[in-house]
Phi, psi and omega in degrees: 000134177297138186297340178257018185295328185255012173270132187294163175314312190284340179261341189301326181299328181286339191258352183277161188279167178275142173234148180238127182292138176262188182288149177279149175289135180304143178297138179084002185291343187247019178125161179300132178085346182288128176062031176302143181068016176304328183287349183264001184281120178215099190293112181305132176087346183290136176276339181203141174210152175224129184250136179229137174266118191236140182290335181208117183276353176281166183290339172303324180270333186264341178312129180083002177249170178284004188262008172205175180221091183298327179299322180290348176265002187299137178086351187273342180225157178280151172295146181093354176298131181259122179244149178287157179223175175067058179244091179288154179163200185252139173239131174247126176243142174182199181208153175267161179305134179200156179257352181263159197225039186271336180264110184265007180307138181065009182077010187280331182046059181209134181270184186066031174283154180215165173226136174235132183238132186231097185291150179299319177258108187250142183261006180090004184244167181224134175239130183243144176212172175236168178287140174285167183049229175237039181278193188243191194292338182265003188301325187254025180300314184283327185270335178235310187303311185304313188294314186286321174301320177294342178271355180103357184281145166285159186219142180217137182220148182231150174281002174082357176099350171200143189224167174078169178294351173261022180307322189293348178285345180279149179096159178268328182234160175304136184090349187292321186297313180290325180294329181292331178303316181294320181292324181289326172298312177299317176304311183293320181302312182298317181284327181289326176300317179295318180296323176299315175301320178300316186287316189252350178087004179203150182283162179297135175285330173223144181228130184238143175254140182201166177168164178247141177064239181297331175285340171292321175296318181302318179302311179302314188296321179291318180290341174276320192250339180227047186297337181292346178279340192231162174253352173165181182200162174234128185247120183244108182057043183297146174284138175256123175242115173231152189295324183247011180092155008279153175201179182303326186283348173261337183267328190273335181307322179296332179287321174295319177299320177297319176307318185263013172076022178249007176217156185250175174297324178296328178294324176297312181298318178298330183279351175121348177294134183292133180299329181290350181265013182303325183296339181271349187292315179306319180291318181291332175298317180293316198243343187235309196297307182295322176300308186297315182294313186293322185282324176282332172292325178292327177294316189256341183214066183292339182280350181300310177209087185292347180274337179230116006280346185078209186288345176212155178277354177142152180259354175233160178303318182296320181285328181293318182284338189292132180282162169275130181296334181292338183284348178297331181251014183295129179236103185299319186296332184271353184279163186297158181303335183301329180292311180293331175293328178289313177298323182301333181301333190235005187299147175266157181243330190093359185272069180286149177248356181219157182305142181219133172247133181247139173235137176209135180281142183281353177249023175296116185260004174250315177240088179303135182298330183292329182254002183241263189291330172306315178291320181293324179298322178289330174296318177297319180294316182299332177275000178074027181246020184298334181290341180264006189232140167230144185226116179245114174276121184269107181302125177071016171272153179226184193294321178232139188289337181305334178287344174299327181299325174284327185228062183290345182268352180242338186239168170221149176287148177271336187304317176297332176286324177298316179294323172299320178296319183293323175294317178299323178295314182293328173291325176298316186278319191262338182239004183053036177261105184295136182288168178303154178300170175302137186198170165267126180268103185297146173288128178295150181286338179208192183084189184270089184293339181279340186236359183218146183199115179266124180283338184274000000 
């Protein structure tokens, strides 16, 4: 087992190793046409970039090199996941101007880092994502990059402008750090489109936004606020932020209260946690709930308890994961209006402007579907945008697929359903083939549940 396998999304960035870029392979070294136009690539707005011609842009080829970070991907996919390999092309690593220094990847100690991958055989499309949790730009290489590169898409990912459990220390005012996430995705999308034009001589015909967890939230926000940049998106277990709730600060305090013995399991069920997810609660109590509540409360409401977490979420894994006792009695509705103004900076409305497919596991024990995607689907409908939305609840799915390996008799990975959903999205956009109606995607009685999922 990887030593960080049981470390949650939001803490993993602090614990992964440093990588330093090596010299790039000369363009054309692997055959005629390989990495053509590499010398023309200049990412607009980047403060620094390094370009490499590589024989394989997938994790099979990049594992153990400076061009990915396998540790930062820990826990996001199930063992036995089959990924494509053998996609030659150009990789650009770099960063945009930024004042924060939380991302130490490549020894740069500079935030707003990005990766852009440009396969030799291009299908005319571009896929953009951000890091889930508070991970970094390589976090979704296994679950997203490999798959879309093999289909011929160009790929771009951002660290969102701040990383690690101390992300909330970035920005001048409450809410600024999360608001920067959205701005960085927009910045990368615009720049990546221009890099695609430089590489292939034409702009992408289709651009898709996608992501898991916090990047699922980013997908929703982009399609609501920057729909002109995209043709559609897939949102996987997206976080819901609304000004007056529900949001993480309304759902998670009860979990902290349970940790300190002032709330019961029945209180969690009343708060929206699925009864069937009880077997996952001890793990989430140790690894997710307290950490997630304290760092997002510090982001949006730092005056509630300025001593915890304070200037850092902790210097050891134990301190990082430890909840703040004060959060057990946190009452979002009773907090000053300034807190809701901070959340309003990043709040969702449901007013999507391009097709969106949402996936959410019914056993998600971090972001319960009842207080998350169920609510967001109603928001989309209330805005009159239901025709642009499909919502699939994945039976026995939970927040991260890595937990399937611990509970293969109780869980199913969502990744194969995500891949089916991405295919359904491209057919919806490019062939006007409408995806299946909203539904619960039942767990099959047999077959390869790790690598296959039929949405119908």
